[in-house]
C-alpha positions in Angstrom: -18.6 0.2 16.1 -17.5 2.4 19.0 -13.8 3.2 19.4 -12.2 4.8 22.5 -9.3 7.0 21.3 -6.3 8.1 23.3 -3.9 10.8 22.0 -0.8 12.0 24.0 1.8 12.6 21.3 2.8 16.0 22.5 1.2 18.3 25.1 -2.5 17.7 24.7 -4.1 15.0 26.9 -7.0 13.9 24.7 -9.6 11.1 24.8 -12.7 10.5 22.7 -15.4 8.0 21.8 -16.3 7.8 18.1 -18.9 5.7 16.4 -18.4 4.3 12.9 -15.4 6.4 12.3 -17.5 9.6 11.9 -19.9 10.4 14.7 -18.1 11.9 17.7 -19.9 10.9 20.9 -17.4 12.7 23.1 -14.1 14.5 22.7 -12.1 15.6 25.7 -8.9 17.6 25.4 -6.8 19.4 28.0 -3.9 21.5 26.8 -0.8 22.4 28.9 -0.2 25.9 27.6 0.0 27.4 31.1 2.7 25.0 32.2 4.9 25.6 29.2 4.3 29.3 28.5 7.0 30.5 30.9 9.6 28.4 29.0 8.5 29.8 25.6 8.0 26.2 24.3 7.0 22.7 25.2 9.2 21.0 27.8 9.0 17.2 27.2 9.4 16.1 30.8 6.7 18.5 32.0 4.4 17.3 29.2 4.7 13.6 30.1 4.2 14.3 33.8 1.0 16.2 33.1 -0.3 13.3 30.9 0.2 10.9 33.9 -1.8 13.3 36.1 -4.6 13.8 33.6 -5.1 10.8 31.4 -7.1 8.5 33.7 -9.7 11.2 34.5 -9.8 12.1 30.8 -10.7 8.5 29.8 -13.4 8.4 32.4 -14.7 11.8 31.3 -14.9 10.7 27.6 -16.8 7.5 28.4 -19.2 9.4 30.7 -19.9 12.1 28.1 -20.5 9.4 25.5 -22.7 7.5 27.9 -20.7 4.4 27.0 -19.3 2.1 29.7 -15.9 0.8 29.0 -17.3 -2.7 28.5 -19.5 -1.4 25.7 -16.5 0.0 23.7 -15.6 -2.2 20.7 -12.0 -1.3 20.4 -9.3 1.0 21.9 -7.1 3.2 19.7 -3.9 5.0 20.7 -1.3 7.2 19.1 2.0 5.3 19.2 4.1 7.8 17.2 5.5 10.0 16.0 5.9 12.5 18.9 7.6 13.0 22.2 8.7 9.7 23.6 7.7 10.4 27.2 4.3 11.6 26.2 3.7 8.7 23.9 4.7 6.2 26.5 2.0 7.4 28.9 -0.8 7.0 26.3 0.5 3.7 25.0 0.9 2.2 28.5 -2.7 3.3 29.4 -4.2 1.9 26.2 -2.3 -1.4 26.7 -3.6 -1.7 30.2 -7.2 -1.1 29.2 -7.0 -3.5 26.3 -5.4 -6.2 28.4 -7.9 -5.8 31.2 -11.0 -5.8 29.0 -9.9 -8.1 26.2 -10.8 -5.4 23.6 -8.7 -5.2 20.4 -6.0 -2.5 20.5 -5.3 -0.4 17.4 -1.9 1.4 17.1 -2.4 4.6 15.1 0.1 6.8 13.4 -0.5 10.3 14.6 -0.2 11.8 11.1 -2.7 9.4 9.7 -5.1 10.6 12.4 -4.9 14.2 10.9 -5.7 12.8 7.5 -9.0 11.4 8.9 -10.0 14.5 10.9 -12.1 15.8 8.1 -14.2 12.6 8.3 -15.6 13.6 11.7 -19.1 15.0 12.3 -19.7 15.1 8.5 -22.3 13.3 6.4 -20.0 13.1 3.3 -16.5 11.6 3.4 -13.8 13.1 1.2 -13.8 10.9 -1.9 -10.7 8.9 -2.8 -8.2 9.7 -4.2 -7.7 13.0 -2.5 -4.7 15.3 -1.8 -4.1 16.1 1.9 -2.3 19.2 2.9 -1.1 18.4 6.4 0.4 21.4 8.2 1.2 21.5 11.9 3.9 22.5 14.4 6.0 19.5 13.6 5.0 18.6 10.0 4.2 20.2 6.7 3.6 17.8 3.8 1.4 16.9 0.9 0.0 13.4 0.9 -1.4 11.4 -2.0 -4.3 9.5 -0.3 -5.5 6.6 -2.5 -7.4 4.7 0.2 -7.5 4.3 3.9 -4.4 2.2 3.9 -2.5 3.6 0.9 -1.0 7.0 1.5 2.2 8.4 0.1 4.0 11.7 0.9 4.6 13.6 -2.4 6.0 16.8 -0.9 7.4 17.8 2.5 9.4 20.6 4.2 13.2 20.4 4.0 13.5 22.2 7.3 11.0 24.0 9.5 7.4 23.1 9.5 4.9 25.8 8.9 3.7 25.8 12.5 7.2 26.0 13.8 7.9 29.0 11.6 4.8 30.6 13.0 5.8 30.0 16.6 9.4 31.3 16.0 8.2 34.4 14.1 5.7 35.1 16.9 8.6 34.9 19.4 10.5 37.5 17.3 7.5 39.7 17.5 7.2 39.2 21.2 3.8 37.6 21.1 4.2 34.8 23.6 3.3 31.1 23.5 1.6 29.4 21.7 2.6 31.8 19.0 0.6 30.6 15.9 -2.9 31.7 17.0 -1.6 35.0 18.4 0.2 35.8 15.1 -2.9 34.9 13.1 -5.0 37.3 15.2 -2.4 40.1 14.9 -2.1 39.5 11.1 -5.8 40.1 10.6 -5.2 43.8 11.5 -2.3 44.2 9.1 -1.4 44.6 5.4 -0.3 41.3 3.8 1.4 43.3 1.0 3.3 45.6 3.3 6.6 43.7 3.0 7.8 41.3 0.3 9.1 38.4 2.3 10.6 35.5 0.2 8.7 32.5 -1.1 10.5 29.2 -1.4 10.5 27.9 -5.0 11.4 24.2 -5.4 12.9 22.6 -8.4 10.5 21.9 -11.3 8.4 18.8 -10.6 9.0 19.0 -6.9 6.2 19.7 -4.4 8.5 20.3 -1.4 8.5 23.2 1.0 10.9 25.2 3.1 10.3 27.9 5.7 13.6 28.4 7.4 14.6 31.1 4.8 11.4 33.0 5.4 11.8 32.9 9.2 15.4 34.1 8.8 14.3 36.9 6.4 11.8 38.1 9.0 14.5 38.1 11.7 17.0 40.1 9.7 14.2 42.5 8.7 13.2 43.2 12.3 16.9 43.8 13.1 17.1 46.4 10.4 16.3 50.2 10.8 13.2 49.8 8.7 12.1 46.7 10.6 12.5 48.4 13.9 9.9 51.0 12.9 7.6 48.5 11.1 4.1 48.0 12.5 4.1 44.5 13.9 0.6 43.7 12.5 2.0 44.4 9.0 5.0 42.2 9.6 2.7 39.4 10.8 0.4 39.8 7.9 3.2 39.8 5.3 4.8 36.7 6.9 1.5 34.9 6.9 0.9 35.8 3.3 4.3 34.2 2.4 3.5 31.0 4.2 0.0 30.7 2.6 1.3 31.5 -0.8 3.9 28.8 -0.6 1.4 26.2 0.6 -1.2 27.0 -2.0 1.3 27.0 -4.8 2.4 23.5 -3.9 -1.2 22.4 -3.8 -1.8 23.8 -7.2 1.3 22.2 -8.7 0.4 18.8 -7.2 -3.2 19.0 -8.5 -1.9 19.8 -12.0 0.5 16.9 -11.9 -2.1 14.3 -10.8 -5.8 14.9 -10.6 -7.5 14.3 -7.3 -11.2 14.3 -6.5 -10.8 16.5 -3.4 -8.4 18.6 -1.3 -8.2 17.9 2.5 -6.6 20.5 4.8 -5.6 19.2 8.3 -3.2 19.7 11.2 -2.9 22.5 13.7 -2.2 25.2 11.2 -5.4 24.2 9.3 -7.2 26.4 11.9 -5.4 29.5 10.6 -7.9 31.9 9.2 -5.8 33.1 6.2 -5.0 29.5 5.1 -8.6 28.4 5.4 -9.7 31.3 3.3 -7.0 30.6 0.6 -8.0 26.9 0.5 -11.7 27.8 0.0 -10.8 30.3 -2.7 -8.6 27.8 -4.5 -11.4 25.2 -4.2 -13.9 27.6 -5.9 -11.5 28.6 -8.6 -10.7 25.1 -9.5 -14.1 23.4 -8.9 -12.5 20.9 -6.5 -14.2 20.3 -3.2 -12.2 21.2 -0.1 -12.7 19.4 3.3 -11.5 21.3 6.4 -12.3 20.0 9.9 -13.7 22.3 12.5 -10.9 24.0 14.6 -11.4 21.5 17.5 -10.4 18.7 15.2 -7.5 20.6 13.5 -5.3 20.5 16.6 -4.3 17.3 18.3 -7.3 15.3 19.4 -8.3 11.7 20.1 -11.4 11.7 17.9 -9.2 11.7 14.8 -7.2 8.8 16.3 -10.4 6.8 16.8 -11.6 7.6 13.3 -8.3 6.5 11.8 -8.4 3.2 13.7 -11.9 2.5 12.4 -11.0 3.1 8.8 -7.7 1.3 9.0 -8.7 -1.4 11.5 -7.7 -4.2 9.2 -4.2 -2.9 9.3 -3.6 -1.6 12.8 -4.7 -4.3 15.3 -1.8 -5.3 17.5 -1.1 -7.4 20.6 -1.3 -5.0 23.6 1.7 -6.8 25.2 4.0 -6.1 22.3 3.1 -2.5 21.4 5.8 0.1 22.0 5.9 3.8 21.4 7.9 5.0 18.4 8.8 8.7 18.5 10.3 8.5 15.0 7.5 6.5 13.3 7.5 7.0 9.5 4.4 8.1 7.8 4.1 5.1 5.4 4.3 2.6 8.2 0.8 1.4 9.1 1.4 -1.1 11.9 4.3 -2.0 14.3 
């Protein structure tokens, strides 16, 4: 079964063709960093207009690279939420048009479910159910109990900032530019993670929730202090990153102790972070629990994960192309419109 995937939930225009939910025949993605850099963040109207300009060519490119004519595709999958409404509408409208014109089944995919299935791509062995998914990105940070392809429950989430958002805002405080997360990670590799003791959020007993707003504020106040004004930026970056990673790994550890899982999955844009990947692998070795981390190209928003999710959840996601609408506030637990 070959699925054409379309992903436009934020600022990446992505398309892909995936076979049997695992083998990536093509994956095309164009980011818009140069359009948003001067604003220091993503401008929704700019993002949606760029999707309009790029998506048709991206679909043609993915099909050509996969050597799969549109009529040979078995299904079409599209992200319909959550995300920026203008961006989502472009992808949904295009997918509906393709499905209507070809008669192919349309699968509406939750963007966050796509991240859960990213570690299934280009891999011989799938993560065994049940597994714990640590999903960390610019807009979301949560721990997910994944019992099966269609049974997922959030067991811990951030109360405020997502980890990726905290990275971007801290990078801005350090004057690193946009997008800040990768730049801060690169800078932190040159610094001392124990140079400064930034706070770690400690939830109530039995809770696996997260919070990063206090950490971000602590870094801001530190940089405004006399000591912070003289602090090497690489040490500040490394100490901030250590606090984020410690908080995430401590929640993983607590969740695994409360309920045994057969594997740990790390996904989302922040999953590409070098320190977090290293900490997850070290945790995996210490606890003898296999960890599944997708390659960097499948950590960030991409259409291959959307196609994979549609394949694994296809019994629950098929919809009528005439009735599908974008849902920027789509809840994680909702599988179909």
